[in-house]
ZALO-514418 format. One record per residue (C-alpha): residue number from 1; z, x, y. Coordinates in steps of 0.1 Angstrom, whole numbers, plus 5000, padded with zeros to 4 digits. Each point is the difference from the previous one (the first is absolute). Example, Ala and Ser with C-alpha at 12.3 -4.5 7.8 and 13.67 -1.06 7.14 Angstrom:
{num: 1 Z: 5078 X: 5123 Y: 4955}
{num: 2 Z: 4993 X: 5014 Y: 5034}
END
This chain:
{num: 1 Z: 2390 X: 5596 Y: 6026}
{num: 2 Z: 5027 X: 5000 Y: 5027}
{num: 3 Z: 5037 X: 4996 Y: 4993}
{num: 4 Z: 5011 X: 4964 Y: 4995}
{num: 5 Z: 5022 X: 4981 Y: 5024}
{num: 6 Z: 5037 X: 5009 Y: 4995}
{num: 7 Z: 5010 X: 4963 Y: 4995}
{num: 8 Z: 4968 X: 4986 Y: 4983}
{num: 9 Z: 4982 X: 5016 Y: 4971}
{num: 10 Z: 4964 X: 4992 Y: 4991}
{num: 11 Z: 4989 X: 4979 Y: 4971}
{num: 12 Z: 4971 X: 5014 Y: 4981}
{num: 13 Z: 4980 X: 4972 Y: 4983}
{num: 14 Z: 4971 X: 5004 Y: 4977}
{num: 15 Z: 4982 X: 4980 Y: 4972}
{num: 16 Z: 4998 X: 5015 Y: 4965}
{num: 17 Z: 4979 X: 4992 Y: 4970}
{num: 18 Z: 5012 X: 5018 Y: 4968}
{num: 19 Z: 4983 X: 4987 Y: 4969}
{num: 20 Z: 4991 X: 5013 Y: 4965}
{num: 21 Z: 5019 X: 5014 Y: 4970}
{num: 22 Z: 4994 X: 5036 Y: 5012}
{num: 23 Z: 5011 X: 4995 Y: 5036}
{num: 24 Z: 5023 X: 5028 Y: 5011}
{num: 25 Z: 5024 X: 5003 Y: 5030}
{num: 26 Z: 4997 X: 4994 Y: 5037}
{num: 27 Z: 5025 X: 5017 Y: 5023}
{num: 28 Z: 5008 X: 4999 Y: 5038}
{num: 29 Z: 5018 X: 5029 Y: 5016}
{num: 30 Z: 5009 X: 5011 Y: 5035}
{num: 31 Z: 4990 X: 5035 Y: 5010}
{num: 32 Z: 5018 X: 5015 Y: 5031}
{num: 33 Z: 4976 X: 5021 Y: 5021}
{num: 34 Z: 5020 X: 5012 Y: 5030}
{num: 35 Z: 5020 X: 5027 Y: 4982}
{num: 36 Z: 4997 X: 5037 Y: 4999}
{num: 37 Z: 4990 X: 5019 Y: 4968}
{num: 38 Z: 5036 X: 5012 Y: 4997}
{num: 39 Z: 5013 X: 4964 Y: 5001}
{num: 40 Z: 4974 X: 4982 Y: 4978}
{num: 41 Z: 5013 X: 4966 Y: 4988}
{num: 42 Z: 4987 X: 4988 Y: 4967}
{num: 43 Z: 4980 X: 4968 Y: 4998}
{num: 44 Z: 5022 X: 4970 Y: 4996}
{num: 45 Z: 4990 X: 4975 Y: 4974}
{num: 46 Z: 5003 X: 4964 Y: 5013}
{num: 47 Z: 4981 X: 4978 Y: 4976}
{num: 48 Z: 4987 X: 5003 Y: 4965}
{num: 49 Z: 4984 X: 4977 Y: 4975}
{num: 50 Z: 4987 X: 5007 Y: 4965}
{num: 51 Z: 4979 X: 4978 Y: 4977}
{num: 52 Z: 4979 X: 4969 Y: 5007}
{num: 53 Z: 5011 X: 4971 Y: 5021}
{num: 54 Z: 4972 X: 4976 Y: 4991}
{num: 55 Z: 4964 X: 4995 Y: 5009}
{num: 56 Z: 5007 X: 4990 Y: 5036}
{num: 57 Z: 5009 X: 5013 Y: 5034}
{num: 58 Z: 5037 X: 5001 Y: 5009}
{num: 59 Z: 5018 X: 5008 Y: 5033}
{num: 60 Z: 5023 X: 5030 Y: 5000}
{num: 61 Z: 5022 X: 5014 Y: 5027}
{num: 62 Z: 5026 X: 5027 Y: 5008}
{num: 63 Z: 5020 X: 5008 Y: 5031}
{num: 64 Z: 4993 X: 5033 Y: 5018}
{num: 65 Z: 5026 X: 5018 Y: 5021}
{num: 66 Z: 4998 X: 5034 Y: 5017}
{num: 67 Z: 5017 X: 4999 Y: 5033}
{num: 68 Z: 4999 X: 5038 Y: 5006}
{num: 69 Z: 4968 X: 5014 Y: 4984}
{num: 70 Z: 4963 X: 4993 Y: 5000}
{num: 71 Z: 4987 X: 4991 Y: 4966}
{num: 72 Z: 4971 X: 4990 Y: 4977}
{num: 73 Z: 4999 X: 4973 Y: 4973}
{num: 74 Z: 4986 X: 5013 Y: 4967}
{num: 75 Z: 4985 X: 4977 Y: 4974}
{num: 76 Z: 4998 X: 5017 Y: 4966}
{num: 77 Z: 4981 X: 4985 Y: 4970}
{num: 78 Z: 5006 X: 5015 Y: 4965}
{num: 79 Z: 4976 X: 4994 Y: 4972}
{num: 80 Z: 5015 X: 4982 Y: 4970}
{num: 81 Z: 4995 X: 5005 Y: 4962}
{num: 82 Z: 4963 X: 4991 Y: 5000}
{num: 83 Z: 4972 X: 4989 Y: 5024}
{num: 84 Z: 5005 X: 4963 Y: 4994}
{num: 85 Z: 5019 X: 4994 Y: 5032}
{num: 86 Z: 4995 X: 4994 Y: 5037}
{num: 87 Z: 5022 X: 5008 Y: 5030}
{num: 88 Z: 4988 X: 4986 Y: 5033}
{num: 89 Z: 5014 X: 4998 Y: 5035}
{num: 90 Z: 4991 X: 4978 Y: 5030}
{num: 91 Z: 5013 X: 4986 Y: 5033}
{num: 92 Z: 5024 X: 5029 Y: 5009}
{num: 93 Z: 5020 X: 4991 Y: 5031}
{num: 94 Z: 5031 X: 5011 Y: 5019}
{num: 95 Z: 5022 X: 4974 Y: 5017}
{num: 96 Z: 5031 X: 5007 Y: 5022}
{num: 97 Z: 5024 X: 4980 Y: 4979}
{num: 98 Z: 5026 X: 5003 Y: 4973}
{num: 99 Z: 4989 X: 4990 Y: 4965}
{num: 100 Z: 5012 X: 5004 Y: 4963}
{num: 101 Z: 4981 X: 5019 Y: 4975}
{num: 102 Z: 4975 X: 4979 Y: 4980}
{num: 103 Z: 4999 X: 4997 Y: 4972}
{num: 104 Z: 5036 X: 5009 Y: 4996}
{num: 105 Z: 4993 X: 5020 Y: 4967}
{num: 106 Z: 4979 X: 5024 Y: 5021}
{num: 107 Z: 5029 X: 5011 Y: 5022}
{num: 108 Z: 5010 X: 5037 Y: 4998}
{num: 109 Z: 5026 X: 4997 Y: 5027}
{num: 110 Z: 5033 X: 5004 Y: 4983}
{num: 111 Z: 5018 X: 4968 Y: 5011}
{num: 112 Z: 4971 X: 4978 Y: 5010}
{num: 113 Z: 5005 X: 4965 Y: 4987}
{num: 114 Z: 4989 X: 4964 Y: 5006}
{num: 115 Z: 5022 X: 4987 Y: 4972}
{num: 116 Z: 4971 X: 4978 Y: 4987}
{num: 117 Z: 4999 X: 5017 Y: 4966}
{num: 118 Z: 5035 X: 5014 Y: 4996}
{num: 119 Z: 5028 X: 5019 Y: 5019}
{num: 120 Z: 4979 X: 5032 Y: 4999}
{num: 121 Z: 5025 X: 5028 Y: 5000}
{num: 122 Z: 5026 X: 4982 Y: 5022}
{num: 123 Z: 5032 X: 4991 Y: 4983}
{num: 124 Z: 5034 X: 4984 Y: 5003}
{num: 125 Z: 5030 X: 5023 Y: 4991}
{num: 126 Z: 5011 X: 5001 Y: 4965}
{num: 127 Z: 5027 X: 4973 Y: 4996}
{num: 128 Z: 5024 X: 5026 Y: 4985}
{num: 129 Z: 4998 X: 5021 Y: 5032}
{num: 130 Z: 5018 X: 4972 Y: 5019}
{num: 131 Z: 4986 X: 5010 Y: 5034}
{num: 132 Z: 4990 X: 4965 Y: 5011}
{num: 133 Z: 5008 X: 4963 Y: 4993}
{num: 134 Z: 4967 X: 4983 Y: 4992}
{num: 135 Z: 4963 X: 5007 Y: 4996}
{num: 136 Z: 4967 X: 4998 Y: 5017}
{num: 137 Z: 4977 X: 4976 Y: 4980}
{num: 138 Z: 4963 X: 5000 Y: 4997}
{num: 139 Z: 4988 X: 4964 Y: 5004}
{num: 140 Z: 4976 X: 4976 Y: 5016}
{num: 141 Z: 5009 X: 4968 Y: 5018}
{num: 142 Z: 4973 X: 4974 Y: 4991}
{num: 143 Z: 5005 X: 4988 Y: 5036}
{num: 144 Z: 5034 X: 4985 Y: 4991}
{num: 145 Z: 5023 X: 5027 Y: 5013}
{num: 146 Z: 5002 X: 5025 Y: 5029}
{num: 147 Z: 4979 X: 5019 Y: 5005}
{num: 148 Z: 4973 X: 4975 Y: 4990}
{num: 149 Z: 4973 X: 5027 Y: 4993}
{num: 150 Z: 4997 X: 5037 Y: 4996}
{num: 151 Z: 4984 X: 5024 Y: 5025}
{num: 152 Z: 4975 X: 5017 Y: 4978}
{num: 153 Z: 4980 X: 4969 Y: 4989}
{num: 154 Z: 5016 X: 4976 Y: 5025}
{num: 155 Z: 5002 X: 4977 Y: 4970}
{num: 156 Z: 5027 X: 4978 Y: 4984}
{num: 157 Z: 4994 X: 5018 Y: 4967}
{num: 158 Z: 5002 X: 5035 Y: 5015}
{num: 159 Z: 5030 X: 5022 Y: 4990}
{num: 160 Z: 5026 X: 5017 Y: 5022}
{num: 161 Z: 5036 X: 5012 Y: 4995}
{num: 162 Z: 5028 X: 4978 Y: 5013}
{num: 163 Z: 5038 X: 4997 Y: 5001}
{num: 164 Z: 5000 X: 4966 Y: 4983}
{num: 165 Z: 5023 X: 4974 Y: 5014}
{num: 166 Z: 5010 X: 4989 Y: 4965}
{num: 167 Z: 5018 X: 5033 Y: 4996}
{num: 168 Z: 5037 X: 4999 Y: 5010}
{num: 169 Z: 5007 X: 5016 Y: 5034}
{num: 170 Z: 5032 X: 5009 Y: 5018}
{num: 171 Z: 5004 X: 5016 Y: 5034}
{num: 172 Z: 4994 X: 5037 Y: 4997}
{num: 173 Z: 4982 X: 5000 Y: 4966}
{num: 174 Z: 4970 X: 5022 Y: 4997}
{num: 175 Z: 4967 X: 5003 Y: 4980}
{num: 176 Z: 4984 X: 5035 Y: 4998}
{num: 177 Z: 4964 X: 5006 Y: 4991}
{num: 178 Z: 4989 X: 5036 Y: 4992}
{num: 179 Z: 4966 X: 5015 Y: 5004}
{num: 180 Z: 4985 X: 5026 Y: 4976}
{num: 181 Z: 5010 X: 5036 Y: 5008}
{num: 182 Z: 4978 X: 5017 Y: 5025}
{num: 183 Z: 4992 X: 5038 Y: 4999}
{num: 184 Z: 4990 X: 5016 Y: 5033}
{num: 185 Z: 4965 X: 5013 Y: 4998}
{num: 186 Z: 4991 X: 5009 Y: 5036}
{num: 187 Z: 5013 X: 5000 Y: 5036}
{num: 188 Z: 4978 X: 4969 Y: 5007}
{num: 189 Z: 5024 X: 4971 Y: 5008}
{num: 190 Z: 4997 X: 4968 Y: 4980}
{num: 191 Z: 5001 X: 4965 Y: 5014}
{num: 192 Z: 5018 X: 4973 Y: 4980}
{num: 193 Z: 4987 X: 4964 Y: 5008}
{num: 194 Z: 5014 X: 4968 Y: 4986}
{num: 195 Z: 5003 X: 4963 Y: 5009}
{num: 196 Z: 5033 X: 4981 Y: 5002}
{num: 197 Z: 5011 X: 4964 Y: 5002}
{num: 198 Z: 5035 X: 4993 Y: 5013}
{num: 199 Z: 5006 X: 4963 Y: 5005}
{num: 200 Z: 5032 X: 4980 Y: 5002}
{num: 201 Z: 4995 X: 4963 Y: 4995}
{num: 202 Z: 5032 X: 4989 Y: 5017}
{num: 203 Z: 5017 X: 5019 Y: 5028}
{num: 204 Z: 5035 X: 4987 Y: 5010}
{num: 205 Z: 5017 X: 5002 Y: 5034}
{num: 206 Z: 5013 X: 5035 Y: 4991}
{num: 207 Z: 4965 X: 5014 Y: 5001}
{num: 208 Z: 4977 X: 5015 Y: 4973}
{num: 209 Z: 5018 X: 5013 Y: 4969}
{num: 210 Z: 4971 X: 5009 Y: 4977}
{num: 211 Z: 5009 X: 5037 Y: 4996}
{num: 212 Z: 4980 X: 5031 Y: 5005}
{num: 213 Z: 4971 X: 5020 Y: 4984}
{num: 214 Z: 5004 X: 5038 Y: 5000}
{num: 215 Z: 4978 X: 5029 Y: 4989}
{num: 216 Z: 5015 X: 5034 Y: 4991}
{num: 217 Z: 4985 X: 5033 Y: 4990}
{num: 218 Z: 5019 X: 5014 Y: 4970}
{num: 219 Z: 4997 X: 5038 Y: 4997}
{num: 220 Z: 5016 X: 5026 Y: 4977}
{num: 221 Z: 5016 X: 5031 Y: 5015}
{num: 222 Z: 5022 X: 5028 Y: 4988}
{num: 223 Z: 5029 X: 4978 Y: 5011}
{num: 224 Z: 4989 X: 4970 Y: 4980}
{num: 225 Z: 4983 X: 4968 Y: 5010}
{num: 226 Z: 4995 X: 4990 Y: 5036}
{num: 227 Z: 4990 X: 4966 Y: 5013}
{num: 228 Z: 4985 X: 4997 Y: 5035}
{num: 229 Z: 4994 X: 4966 Y: 5016}
{num: 230 Z: 4965 X: 4999 Y: 5015}
{num: 231 Z: 4994 X: 4963 Y: 5007}
{num: 232 Z: 5022 X: 4968 Y: 5004}
{num: 233 Z: 4994 X: 4964 Y: 5009}
{num: 234 Z: 5027 X: 4974 Y: 5003}
{num: 235 Z: 5001 X: 4962 Y: 4993}
{num: 236 Z: 4974 X: 4972 Y: 5005}
{num: 237 Z: 4965 X: 5011 Y: 5013}
{num: 238 Z: 4983 X: 4966 Y: 4999}
{num: 239 Z: 4971 X: 4988 Y: 4980}
END
């Protein structure tokens, strides 16, 4: 397949049926095909599920991003402990859109998270480190607070992380959220996608004063830690 658009990855969708006490493992990997033998890049595991998911068909999906190299998608089925299991695939499609990994437990991307089940490997700083002033909270709104629904399910009982208005704020206070640690595996760039909601209910004559959302890359060098700002957005962005 040809390289993906720089600004819009593909969403690979497929239906799975994994049933029986002997069902094994289904994996989805990306294989880069436009490299020389001297620069072979190992297959990258994107999605993996082990064990049965019930006697029914379910929708699964995973984002695909390869803005530089041509590639193939590889489905791998592994036999389980006995022959009392079925792994079936159907309705494979590629759509030019962003999408979260479904089900979340199948994600192999270190950092992928819909927050529907837990915080995954994302974390607030240890309170004893004293690097920020309050925390990001995993919550849902039940349609009573902003935002009124999450992005993954577009439902009032869908989870997201939020800087809750009930926490005490002062001008200049900050809340950090740390990803899991990433280990470089190839020269292929990675695309980080996320959805944000920045809404200020009341804006006075002085203009918006919501604050800002920033993303940094934290790296370790011989000189110590380095923080590089890569993205920033200020104040109210509407509903």
